[in-house]
KELUM-128919 format. One record per residue: residue in three letters; y, z, x of N, C-alpha, C in turn. Coordinates in steps of 0.1 Angstrom, whole numbers. Layout:
# residues N
@resn = Ala; n_Y = Y; n_Z = Z; n_X = X; ca_Y = Y; ca_Z = Z; ca_X = X; c_Y = Y; c_Z = Z; c_X = X $
...
***
This chain:
# residues 99
@resn = Met; n_Y = 209; n_Z = -397; n_X = 105; ca_Y = 201; ca_Z = -386; ca_X = 111; c_Y = 203; c_Z = -370; c_X = 110 $
@resn = Lys; n_Y = 213; n_Z = -367; n_X = 116; ca_Y = 213; ca_Z = -359; ca_X = 113; c_Y = 209; c_Z = -345; c_X = 96 $
@resn = Lys; n_Y = 208; n_Z = -356; n_X = 92; ca_Y = 203; ca_Z = -344; ca_X = 75; c_Y = 190; c_Z = -354; c_X = 76 $
@resn = Leu; n_Y = 184; n_Z = -357; n_X = 82; ca_Y = 172; ca_Z = -360; ca_X = 78; c_Y = 162; c_Z = -345; c_X = 89 $
@resn = Ile; n_Y = 174; n_Z = -346; n_X = 102; ca_Y = 165; ca_Z = -329; ca_X = 111; c_Y = 171; c_Z = -320; c_X = 104 $
@resn = Ile; n_Y = 181; n_Z = -318; n_X = 95; ca_Y = 182; ca_Z = -310; ca_X = 85; c_Y = 170; c_Z = -304; c_X = 75 $
@resn = Leu; n_Y = 167; n_Z = -318; n_X = 71; ca_Y = 153; ca_Z = -313; ca_X = 55; c_Y = 140; c_Z = -312; c_X = 70 $
@resn = Ile; n_Y = 138; n_Z = -319; n_X = 84; ca_Y = 127; ca_Z = -309; ca_X = 87; c_Y = 130; c_Z = -295; c_X = 91 $
@resn = Leu; n_Y = 140; n_Z = -292; n_X = 99; ca_Y = 141; ca_Z = -278; ca_X = 99; c_Y = 141; c_Z = -270; c_X = 90 $
@resn = Leu; n_Y = 147; n_Z = -270; n_X = 76; ca_Y = 149; ca_Z = -262; ca_X = 68; c_Y = 135; c_Z = -253; c_X = 63 $
@resn = Pro; n_Y = 125; n_Z = -260; n_X = 58; ca_Y = 117; ca_Z = -251; ca_X = 49; c_Y = 114; c_Z = -238; c_X = 66 $
@resn = Phe; n_Y = 118; n_Z = -243; n_X = 75; ca_Y = 113; ca_Z = -234; ca_X = 88; c_Y = 123; c_Z = -222; c_X = 87 $
@resn = Leu; n_Y = 138; n_Z = -224; n_X = 82; ca_Y = 146; ca_Z = -215; ca_X = 78; c_Y = 147; c_Z = -209; c_X = 73 $
@resn = Ile; n_Y = 143; n_Z = -211; n_X = 61; ca_Y = 137; ca_Z = -208; ca_X = 48; c_Y = 128; c_Z = -197; c_X = 45 $
@resn = Pro; n_Y = 132; n_Z = -183; n_X = 46; ca_Y = 118; ca_Z = -174; ca_X = 45; c_Y = 109; c_Z = -175; c_X = 32 $
@resn = Ser; n_Y = 99; n_Z = -175; n_X = 36; ca_Y = 86; ca_Z = -176; ca_X = 26; c_Y = 83; c_Z = -168; c_X = 16 $
@resn = Glu; n_Y = 81; n_Z = -158; n_X = 4; ca_Y = 75; ca_Z = -143; ca_X = 5; c_Y = 63; c_Z = -152; c_X = 0 $
@resn = Thr; n_Y = 63; n_Z = -161; n_X = -4; ca_Y = 42; ca_Z = -161; ca_X = -11; c_Y = 34; c_Z = -162; c_X = 6 $
@resn = Lys; n_Y = 42; n_Z = -165; n_X = 15; ca_Y = 26; ca_Z = -164; ca_X = 24; c_Y = 25; c_Z = -145; c_X = 25 $
@resn = Ala; n_Y = 39; n_Z = -144; n_X = 25; ca_Y = 34; ca_Z = -124; ca_X = 31; c_Y = 25; c_Z = -118; c_X = 19 $
@resn = Asn; n_Y = 29; n_Z = -120; n_X = 5; ca_Y = 21; ca_Z = -121; ca_X = -9; c_Y = 5; c_Z = -122; c_X = -8 $
@resn = Glu; n_Y = 0; n_Z = -135; n_X = -2; ca_Y = -11; ca_Z = -139; ca_X = 0; c_Y = -11; c_Z = -131; c_X = 10 $
@resn = Asn; n_Y = -13; n_Z = -132; n_X = 22; ca_Y = -18; ca_Z = -124; ca_X = 39; c_Y = -21; c_Z = -109; c_X = 31 $
@resn = Phe; n_Y = -16; n_Z = -104; n_X = 32; ca_Y = -14; ca_Z = -87; ca_X = 20; c_Y = -15; c_Z = -86; c_X = 7 $
@resn = Ser; n_Y = -24; n_Z = -95; n_X = 0; ca_Y = -27; ca_Z = -90; ca_X = -17; c_Y = -39; c_Z = -81; c_X = -20 $
@resn = Val; n_Y = -47; n_Z = -79; n_X = -9; ca_Y = -54; ca_Z = -70; ca_X = -6; c_Y = -49; c_Z = -50; c_X = -5 $
@resn = Glu; n_Y = -42; n_Z = -54; n_X = 3; ca_Y = -37; ca_Z = -43; ca_X = 10; c_Y = -27; c_Z = -37; c_X = -6 $
@resn = Ile; n_Y = -18; n_Z = -44; n_X = -10; ca_Y = -6; ca_Z = -49; ca_X = -17; c_Y = -12; c_Z = -35; c_X = -28 $
@resn = Glu; n_Y = -23; n_Z = -50; n_X = -33; ca_Y = -34; ca_Z = -44; ca_X = -49; c_Y = -44; c_Z = -29; c_X = -43 $
@resn = Ala; n_Y = -43; n_Z = -28; n_X = -35; ca_Y = -51; ca_Z = -15; ca_X = -24; c_Y = -44; c_Z = -4; c_X = -32 $
@resn = Leu; n_Y = -28; n_Z = -6; n_X = -27; ca_Y = -15; ca_Z = 11; ca_X = -25; c_Y = -22; c_Z = 9; c_X = -46 $
@resn = Thr; n_Y = -10; n_Z = -2; n_X = -50; ca_Y = -14; ca_Z = -3; ca_X = -60; c_Y = -20; c_Z = 10; c_X = -70 $
@resn = Leu; n_Y = -32; n_Z = 2; n_X = -72; ca_Y = -37; ca_Z = 9; ca_X = -73; c_Y = -44; c_Z = 25; c_X = -70 $
@resn = Val; n_Y = -40; n_Z = 33; n_X = -60; ca_Y = -39; ca_Z = 46; ca_X = -56; c_Y = -27; c_Z = 50; c_X = -59 $
@resn = Met; n_Y = -18; n_Z = 46; n_X = -62; ca_Y = -1; ca_Z = 48; ca_X = -62; c_Y = -8; c_Z = 53; c_X = -76 $
@resn = Glu; n_Y = -13; n_Z = 45; n_X = -87; ca_Y = -18; ca_Z = 49; ca_X = -102; c_Y = -23; c_Z = 61; c_X = -103 $
@resn = Gln; n_Y = -36; n_Z = 63; n_X = -95; ca_Y = -41; ca_Z = 75; ca_X = -101; c_Y = -39; c_Z = 84; c_X = -85 $
@resn = Tyr; n_Y = -28; n_Z = 80; n_X = -81; ca_Y = -24; ca_Z = 95; ca_X = -72; c_Y = -13; c_Z = 102; c_X = -80 $
@resn = Lys; n_Y = -2; n_Z = 93; n_X = -89; ca_Y = 6; ca_Z = 94; ca_X = -92; c_Y = -2; c_Z = 105; c_X = -110 $
@resn = Lys; n_Y = -12; n_Z = 103; n_X = -113; ca_Y = -15; ca_Z = 106; ca_X = -126; c_Y = -22; c_Z = 118; c_X = -123 $
@resn = Asn; n_Y = -30; n_Z = 117; n_X = -114; ca_Y = -34; ca_Z = 135; ca_X = -109; c_Y = -25; c_Z = 145; c_X = -105 $
@resn = Ser; n_Y = -12; n_Z = 137; n_X = -97; ca_Y = 3; ca_Z = 147; ca_X = -100; c_Y = 5; c_Z = 157; c_X = -108 $
@resn = Glu; n_Y = 11; n_Z = 146; n_X = -119; ca_Y = 14; ca_Z = 153; ca_X = -128; c_Y = 9; c_Z = 164; c_X = -135 $
@resn = Ser; n_Y = -4; n_Z = 162; n_X = -135; ca_Y = -11; ca_Z = 170; ca_X = -143; c_Y = -11; c_Z = 182; c_X = -140 $
@resn = Lys; n_Y = -13; n_Z = 184; n_X = -128; ca_Y = -7; ca_Z = 195; ca_X = -117; c_Y = 4; c_Z = 199; c_X = -118 $
@resn = Ile; n_Y = 2; n_Z = 218; n_X = -119; ca_Y = 23; ca_Z = 223; ca_X = -125; c_Y = 23; c_Z = 230; c_X = -107 $
@resn = Glu; n_Y = 32; n_Z = 231; n_X = -100; ca_Y = 36; ca_Z = 233; ca_X = -86; c_Y = 47; c_Z = 238; c_X = -92 $
@resn = Leu; n_Y = 41; n_Z = 249; n_X = -87; ca_Y = 55; ca_Z = 264; ca_X = -80; c_Y = 62; c_Z = 270; c_X = -69 $
@resn = Asp; n_Y = 57; n_Z = 253; n_X = -57; ca_Y = 62; ca_Z = 252; ca_X = -44; c_Y = 75; c_Z = 252; c_X = -49 $
@resn = Leu; n_Y = 88; n_Z = 259; n_X = -37; ca_Y = 101; ca_Z = 249; ca_X = -37; c_Y = 103; c_Z = 238; c_X = -27 $
@resn = Asn; n_Y = 88; n_Z = 242; n_X = -17; ca_Y = 90; ca_Z = 225; ca_X = -7; c_Y = 80; c_Z = 211; c_X = -14 $
@resn = Asn; n_Y = 91; n_Z = 198; n_X = -16; ca_Y = 87; ca_Z = 192; ca_X = -24; c_Y = 70; c_Z = 184; c_X = -16 $
@resn = Lys; n_Y = 66; n_Z = 180; n_X = -23; ca_Y = 59; ca_Z = 170; ca_X = -16; c_Y = 53; c_Z = 156; c_X = -17 $
@resn = Lys; n_Y = 61; n_Z = 151; n_X = -5; ca_Y = 63; ca_Z = 133; ca_X = -4; c_Y = 49; c_Z = 127; c_X = 1 $
@resn = Pro; n_Y = 45; n_Z = 122; n_X = -10; ca_Y = 31; ca_Z = 111; ca_X = -6; c_Y = 40; c_Z = 105; c_X = 5 $
@resn = Ser; n_Y = 25; n_Z = 93; n_X = 15; ca_Y = 33; ca_Z = 85; ca_X = 21; c_Y = 21; c_Z = 78; c_X = 26 $
@resn = Tyr; n_Y = 16; n_Z = 69; n_X = 21; ca_Y = 8; ca_Z = 55; ca_X = 21; c_Y = 5; c_Z = 47; c_X = 33 $
@resn = Leu; n_Y = -10; n_Z = 41; n_X = 37; ca_Y = -6; ca_Z = 33; ca_X = 46; c_Y = -19; c_Z = 25; c_X = 38 $
@resn = Ala; n_Y = -20; n_Z = 12; n_X = 41; ca_Y = -34; ca_Z = 6; ca_X = 35; c_Y = -39; c_Z = 0; c_X = 48 $
@resn = Leu; n_Y = -52; n_Z = -2; n_X = 50; ca_Y = -59; ca_Z = -13; ca_X = 61; c_Y = -71; c_Z = -18; c_X = 53 $
@resn = Lys; n_Y = -67; n_Z = -32; n_X = 59; ca_Y = -76; ca_Z = -41; ca_X = 47; c_Y = -88; c_Z = -40; c_X = 58 $
@resn = Gln; n_Y = -106; n_Z = -40; n_X = 51; ca_Y = -113; ca_Z = -43; ca_X = 60; c_Y = -118; c_Z = -59; c_X = 57 $
@resn = Asp; n_Y = -118; n_Z = -62; n_X = 44; ca_Y = -123; ca_Z = -80; ca_X = 40; c_Y = -113; c_Z = -84; c_X = 27 $
@resn = Glu; n_Y = -121; n_Z = -94; n_X = 22; ca_Y = -115; ca_Z = -99; ca_X = 12; c_Y = -112; c_Z = -90; c_X = -3 $
@resn = Cys; n_Y = -120; n_Z = -83; n_X = -2; ca_Y = -120; ca_Z = -73; ca_X = -15; c_Y = -118; c_Z = -59; c_X = -13 $
@resn = Asn; n_Y = -116; n_Z = -55; n_X = 2; ca_Y = -121; ca_Z = -34; ca_X = 2; c_Y = -114; c_Z = -33; c_X = 13 $
@resn = Ala; n_Y = -101; n_Z = -25; n_X = 8; ca_Y = -94; ca_Z = -21; ca_X = 20; c_Y = -99; c_Z = -1; c_X = 19 $
@resn = Thr; n_Y = -90; n_Z = 5; n_X = 34; ca_Y = -87; ca_Z = 17; ca_X = 35; c_Y = -74; c_Z = 21; c_X = 27 $
@resn = Val; n_Y = -75; n_Z = 31; n_X = 17; ca_Y = -59; ca_Z = 37; ca_X = 16; c_Y = -57; c_Z = 52; c_X = 26 $
@resn = Lys; n_Y = -45; n_Z = 54; n_X = 32; ca_Y = -47; ca_Z = 70; ca_X = 35; c_Y = -32; c_Z = 75; c_X = 32 $
@resn = Val; n_Y = -36; n_Z = 84; n_X = 21; ca_Y = -24; ca_Z = 93; ca_X = 18; c_Y = -22; c_Z = 105; c_X = 23 $
@resn = Thr; n_Y = -8; n_Z = 107; n_X = 28; ca_Y = -3; ca_Z = 118; ca_X = 37; c_Y = 9; c_Z = 123; c_X = 28 $
@resn = Glu; n_Y = 2; n_Z = 138; n_X = 23; ca_Y = 14; ca_Z = 148; ca_X = 15; c_Y = 21; c_Z = 149; c_X = 29 $
@resn = Lys; n_Y = 36; n_Z = 150; n_X = 29; ca_Y = 46; ca_Z = 158; ca_X = 34; c_Y = 55; c_Z = 166; c_X = 34 $
@resn = Thr; n_Y = 57; n_Z = 178; n_X = 39; ca_Y = 69; ca_Z = 185; ca_X = 30; c_Y = 77; c_Z = 191; c_X = 48 $
@resn = Gly; n_Y = 89; n_Z = 176; n_X = 47; ca_Y = 103; ca_Z = 175; ca_X = 58; c_Y = 91; c_Z = 162; c_X = 69 $
@resn = Leu; n_Y = 89; n_Z = 175; n_X = 83; ca_Y = 77; ca_Z = 175; ca_X = 95; c_Y = 69; c_Z = 176; c_X = 94 $
@resn = Glu; n_Y = 64; n_Z = 183; n_X = 83; ca_Y = 53; ca_Z = 192; ca_X = 82; c_Y = 39; c_Z = 183; c_X = 80 $
@resn = Ile; n_Y = 25; n_Z = 183; n_X = 80; ca_Y = 22; ca_Z = 175; ca_X = 71; c_Y = 11; c_Z = 179; c_X = 64 $
@resn = Val; n_Y = 13; n_Z = 184; n_X = 53; ca_Y = 1; ca_Z = 195; ca_X = 45; c_Y = -13; c_Z = 191; c_X = 40 $
@resn = Asn; n_Y = -14; n_Z = 178; n_X = 35; ca_Y = -26; ca_Z = 175; ca_X = 29; c_Y = -26; c_Z = 158; c_X = 38 $
@resn = Thr; n_Y = -41; n_Z = 151; n_X = 36; ca_Y = -45; ca_Z = 135; ca_X = 43; c_Y = -58; c_Z = 135; c_X = 33 $
@resn = Glu; n_Y = -52; n_Z = 123; n_X = 30; ca_Y = -69; ca_Z = 119; ca_X = 23; c_Y = -68; c_Z = 109; c_X = 22 $
@resn = Leu; n_Y = -81; n_Z = 102; n_X = 18; ca_Y = -84; ca_Z = 89; ca_X = 25; c_Y = -98; c_Z = 83; c_X = 14 $
@resn = Phe; n_Y = -93; n_Z = 70; n_X = 10; ca_Y = -100; ca_Z = 68; ca_X = -2; c_Y = -103; c_Z = 51; c_X = 1 $
@resn = Asp; n_Y = -115; n_Z = 50; n_X = -6; ca_Y = -122; ca_Z = 31; ca_X = 4; c_Y = -119; c_Z = 25; c_X = -15 $
@resn = Val; n_Y = -107; n_Z = 20; n_X = -14; ca_Y = -105; ca_Z = 9; ca_X = -29; c_Y = -110; c_Z = -2; c_X = -26 $
@resn = Asn; n_Y = -124; n_Z = -10; n_X = -37; ca_Y = -129; ca_Z = -23; ca_X = -33; c_Y = -118; c_Z = -33; c_X = -46 $
@resn = Val; n_Y = -110; n_Z = -41; n_X = -43; ca_Y = -100; ca_Z = -48; ca_X = -53; c_Y = -104; c_Z = -56; c_X = -58 $
@resn = Cys; n_Y = -122; n_Z = -61; n_X = -60; ca_Y = -123; ca_Z = -69; ca_X = -68; c_Y = -125; c_Z = -61; c_X = -82 $
@resn = Lys; n_Y = -133; n_Z = -49; n_X = -78; ca_Y = -136; ca_Z = -42; ca_X = -84; c_Y = -127; c_Z = -31; c_X = -95 $
@resn = Lys; n_Y = -113; n_Z = -31; n_X = -87; ca_Y = -110; ca_Z = -21; ca_X = -92; c_Y = -114; c_Z = -8; c_X = -92 $
@resn = Glu; n_Y = -125; n_Z = -3; n_X = -81; ca_Y = -124; ca_Z = 10; ca_X = -78; c_Y = -118; c_Z = 15; c_X = -66 $
@resn = Ile; n_Y = -120; n_Z = 28; n_X = -70; ca_Y = -114; ca_Z = 37; ca_X = -58; c_Y = -125; c_Z = 50; c_X = -57 $
@resn = Ser; n_Y = -126; n_Z = 49; n_X = -40; ca_Y = -141; ca_Z = 60; ca_X = -43; c_Y = -130; c_Z = 70; c_X = -27 $
@resn = Lys; n_Y = -128; n_Z = 80; n_X = -32; ca_Y = -127; ca_Z = 91; ca_X = -16; c_Y = -132; c_Z = 98; c_X = -12 $
@resn = Val; n_Y = -127; n_Z = 92; n_X = 5; ca_Y = -138; ca_Z = 92; ca_X = 15; c_Y = -138; c_Z = 108; c_X = 16 $
@resn = Ile; n_Y = -149; n_Z = 117; n_X = 19; ca_Y = -147; ca_Z = 134; ca_X = 20; c_Y = -154; c_Z = 128; c_X = 36 $
@resn = Asn; n_Y = -144; n_Z = 145; n_X = 41; ca_Y = -151; ca_Z = 143; ca_X = 58; c_Y = -158; c_Z = 154; c_X = 61 $
***
């Protein structure tokens, strides 16, 4: 009886990483695409600032193929720059949102 209870409860006690990846796959793919693009663009610029700009990323899923990614550059507590990108994960397209 004890073994039966353990077998029933075991799947609930072990965390399932595959479910999380399935639920957030659009956001993860959108973040990856934007990070790669953002890294390419920032490497080509020569910065003479003593303050290192550190980007932070936020992805919001719109549907099964689309997400919005917000990139915020910060130097310490000061927000220097914010950019929004619409990302189509299915087509692997990134378009910058102009405010």
